[in-house]
C-alpha positions in Angstrom: 74.5 197.8 170.8 77.0 196.8 173.5 79.4 193.9 173.4 77.2 191.8 175.6 74.1 192.3 173.5 76.0 191.6 170.3 77.5 188.4 171.7 74.0 187.1 172.4 72.2 188.4 169.3 69.4 186.1 168.2 70.1 183.6 171.1 69.1 183.3 174.6 72.0 183.2 177.1 71.4 179.5 178.0 71.5 178.5 174.4 74.6 180.6 173.6 76.7 179.3 176.5 75.5 175.7 176.1 76.6 175.7 172.5 79.9 177.2 173.5 80.5 174.5 176.0 79.5 171.8 173.5 81.7 173.0 170.7 84.8 173.5 172.9 84.2 170.1 174.5 84.3 168.6 170.9 87.3 170.5 170.1 89.0 169.1 173.1 88.1 165.5 172.3 89.6 165.9 168.8 93.1 165.9 170.3 93.1 162.4 171.8 90.9 161.1 169.0 93.2 162.6 166.4 96.3 161.2 168.3 94.8 157.8 168.0 93.8 158.2 164.4 97.4 159.2 163.4 98.4 155.7 164.2 96.6 154.7 160.9 97.6 157.5 158.6 100.0 160.5 158.2 98.6 163.8 159.4 97.8 165.6 156.1 96.2 162.5 154.6 94.2 161.9 157.7 92.9 165.5 157.9 92.3 165.6 154.1 90.2 162.5 154.3 88.4 163.8 157.3 87.4 167.1 155.8 86.6 165.9 152.3 84.2 163.3 153.6 82.6 165.6 156.1 82.3 168.3 153.5 80.7 166.0 151.0 78.3 164.6 153.6 77.3 168.0 154.8 77.0 169.4 151.3 74.4 166.6 150.6 72.5 167.4 153.8 72.3 171.2 153.0 71.7 170.7 149.2 68.4 172.6 149.3 69.9 175.7 151.0 71.0 178.6 148.9 74.6 178.2 147.5 77.2 180.9 147.3 76.6 183.3 144.3 79.1 184.1 141.8 82.9 183.6 141.7 83.5 186.1 144.5 81.5 184.3 147.1 82.9 180.9 146.1 86.4 182.4 146.2 85.7 183.6 149.8 84.5 180.1 150.8 87.8 178.7 149.5 89.8 181.3 151.4 88.0 180.6 154.6 88.7 176.9 154.0 92.3 177.5 153.5 92.6 179.3 156.8 90.1 177.4 158.9 90.5 173.9 157.8 93.8 173.5 155.9 95.7 176.2 158.0 94.4 175.4 161.5 94.2 171.6 161.5 97.0 171.1 159.1 99.4 173.0 161.3 98.0 171.5 164.6 98.4 168.0 163.6 101.7 168.4 161.7 103.2 170.2 164.6 102.7 167.0 166.6 105.8 165.6 164.9 107.9 167.8 167.2 105.3 168.7 170.0 103.2 166.8 172.4 99.4 167.2 171.8 99.3 169.5 174.9 101.9 171.8 173.4 100.1 171.9 170.1 96.8 172.7 171.9 98.4 175.5 173.8 99.7 177.2 170.7 96.5 176.6 168.6 94.3 178.1 171.3 96.2 181.3 171.6 94.0 182.5 168.8 91.6 184.5 171.0 94.5 186.9 171.9 95.2 187.2 168.2 91.6 187.9 167.4 91.4 190.8 169.9 94.7 192.1 168.5 93.5 192.0 164.9 90.1 193.4 165.8 91.8 196.3 167.5 94.1 197.0 164.6 91.8 196.3 161.6 88.4 197.4 163.0 89.4 200.0 165.6 87.8 198.0 168.4 88.8 199.1 171.9 89.2 196.7 174.8 89.8 197.4 178.4 93.1 196.7 180.1 91.3 194.1 182.3 90.2 192.3 179.1 93.8 192.2 177.8 94.8 190.9 181.2 92.0 188.3 181.1 93.4 187.0 177.8 96.9 186.7 179.2 95.6 185.1 182.4 93.7 182.5 180.3 96.9 181.7 178.3 98.8 181.3 181.6 96.0 179.0 182.8 96.4 176.8 179.7 100.1 176.7 180.2 99.6 175.7 183.8 97.3 172.9 182.7 100.2 171.4 180.7 102.8 172.1 183.4 104.5 175.2 181.8 106.6 172.9 179.6 107.0 174.3 176.2 109.8 173.3 173.8 111.0 175.4 170.9 111.4 173.6 167.6 110.0 173.8 164.0 106.8 172.5 165.6 106.4 175.6 167.7 106.5 177.9 164.7 104.1 175.6 162.8 101.7 175.4 165.8 101.7 179.2 166.2 101.1 179.6 162.5 97.9 177.5 163.1 96.8 179.9 165.8 97.3 182.9 163.4 95.3 181.0 160.8 92.5 180.4 163.3 92.4 184.1 164.2 92.3 185.2 160.6 89.5 182.7 159.7 87.5 183.9 162.6 87.5 187.5 161.3 86.9 186.4 157.7 83.8 184.5 158.9 82.6 187.7 160.6 83.2 189.9 157.5 82.1 187.5 154.8 79.9 184.9 156.5 76.8 186.9 156.8 76.3 186.9 153.1 76.0 183.1 153.0 74.1 180.3 154.8 76.1 179.2 157.8 75.8 175.5 157.1 76.5 175.8 153.4 79.6 177.8 154.2 80.6 175.1 156.7 80.2 172.3 154.2 82.1 173.9 151.4 84.9 175.4 153.3 85.7 172.0 154.8 85.5 170.4 151.4 87.9 173.1 150.0 90.3 172.9 152.9 90.2 169.1 152.8 91.1 169.0 149.1 94.0 171.3 149.9 95.3 169.0 152.5 95.0 166.0 150.2 97.0 167.8 147.6 99.6 168.7 150.2 99.7 165.0 151.3 100.3 163.8 147.8 103.4 166.1 147.5 104.9 165.6 151.0 103.9 162.4 152.6 104.5 158.7 152.1 102.0 156.3 153.6 98.4 155.3 153.3 95.3 154.9 155.5 95.4 151.5 157.3 91.9 150.1 157.2 90.6 148.4 160.3 87.5 148.7 162.6 89.4 151.0 164.9 90.7 153.3 162.1 87.3 153.6 160.5 85.6 154.2 163.9 88.1 157.0 164.8 87.7 158.5 161.3 83.9 158.5 161.6 84.1 160.3 164.9 86.4 162.9 163.4 84.1 163.4 160.4 80.6 163.3 162.1 81.3 164.9 165.5 84.6 166.7 165.4 84.0 168.1 161.9 80.3 168.4 160.9 78.8 169.0 164.2 81.6 171.1 165.7 82.2 173.4 162.7 78.4 173.9 162.2 78.1 175.1 165.9 81.2 177.1 165.7 80.3 179.1 162.5 76.7 179.6 163.8 78.1 181.2 167.0 80.6 183.4 165.0 77.8 184.6 162.6 75.4 185.3 165.5 77.7 187.0 168.0 80.9 188.9 168.7 83.8 186.8 167.3 86.4 188.1 169.8 84.1 187.3 172.8 83.1 183.9 171.3 86.7 183.1 170.6 87.6 183.8 174.3 85.9 180.5 175.2 88.4 178.6 173.1 90.4 178.7 176.4 88.2 175.8 177.5 89.2 173.5 174.5 92.6 172.4 175.8 91.1 171.9 179.3 88.6 169.5 177.8 91.4 168.0 175.9 93.4 167.1 178.9 90.2 165.7 180.6 89.3 163.6 177.5 92.9 162.4 177.1 92.8 161.2 180.8 89.5 159.3 180.2 90.3 157.9 176.7 94.1 157.4 176.8 94.8 157.2 180.5 97.1 160.3 180.4 98.0 161.7 183.9 96.5 164.9 185.2 99.1 166.7 187.3 98.6 169.0 190.3 98.7 172.2 188.2 95.4 171.4 186.6 93.2 173.0 189.3 95.4 176.2 189.2 95.2 176.3 185.4 91.5 175.8 185.3 91.0 178.7 187.8 93.1 180.9 185.6 91.1 180.0 182.5 87.7 180.7 184.1 88.9 183.9 185.7 90.4 185.0 182.4 87.1 184.3 180.5 85.3 186.5 183.0 87.5 189.5 182.4 87.5 189.0 178.7 83.7 188.9 178.6 83.4 192.3 180.3 81.8 195.0 178.1 84.5 196.4 175.7 85.2 200.1 175.3 83.5 201.7 172.3 85.5 202.3 169.2 85.8 205.9 167.9 83.1 205.3 165.3 80.6 203.9 167.9 81.3 206.9 170.2 80.6 209.4 167.4 77.4 207.5 166.4 76.3 207.4 170.0 76.9 211.1 170.6 75.2 212.0 167.4 72.1 210.0 168.3 72.1 211.5 171.8 72.2 215.0 170.3 69.2 214.2 168.1 67.3 212.8 171.0 68.0 216.0 173.0 66.9 218.2 170.1 63.7 216.3 169.7 63.0 216.6 173.4 63.2 220.4 173.2 60.8 220.5 170.1 57.4 221.7 171.3 
């Protein structure tokens, strides 16, 4: 099975790409919505409430689906929750104490490059030079969208840690997610990660959630759309496709973030946006080219070809 076939496994191309656009669009809107929500609560408390509420609601919705079996599967759910929910979102929002939302987005969505690196190191996956170039071009496109303005501060390290956490969680879902129902995994990893963030908030933050119509509305959007819907689609795509290829479309998320920030918050869009968008789409094209075969796949292919040739010579 080649890379393109695997990325579309069990899905028609239109469905696959439509879901990718939808989930990255939701990811993008979470930045301006989250920036607004942080007016009403500190970051760890906000994210903890968001994911605990989302996890509980989704757990109720999927209560009739099969639950993880045994301590090992439950432990894996908690580990995924640590990296995917607590690690990614905790770092992304906490980094905004030093960085702008654009800088945080740039760092968070360097994860596709890290996914490909980790896949190559841990799984022996081989990628063409043009694919590596596509990843770098996409990253440059993201930087162009934000004007190539990156500051170095504690937030830079924290934001990059979120990207590393995102890449690790992507591979963990690939390795472990197939043994569990995708929506059950989504629910309980959010619940686990949210609980971790609330504990972190208790020990590090002072403040509370300011209750108002605006704060409740933004929290509900974060819970229902940016958490339940977005995570469900994201895990579904990871479990039914190639994680590295799927993750390459994360380049679209900060682009959607800029557009939604313009619409929702009135933030300016500078002249580098068009150039950055072009870099993103060209980068995605090169990343999505068929990868080279790993040594294991090459051996299996040659063995199968030898058997087929032998069978064709049998009278």
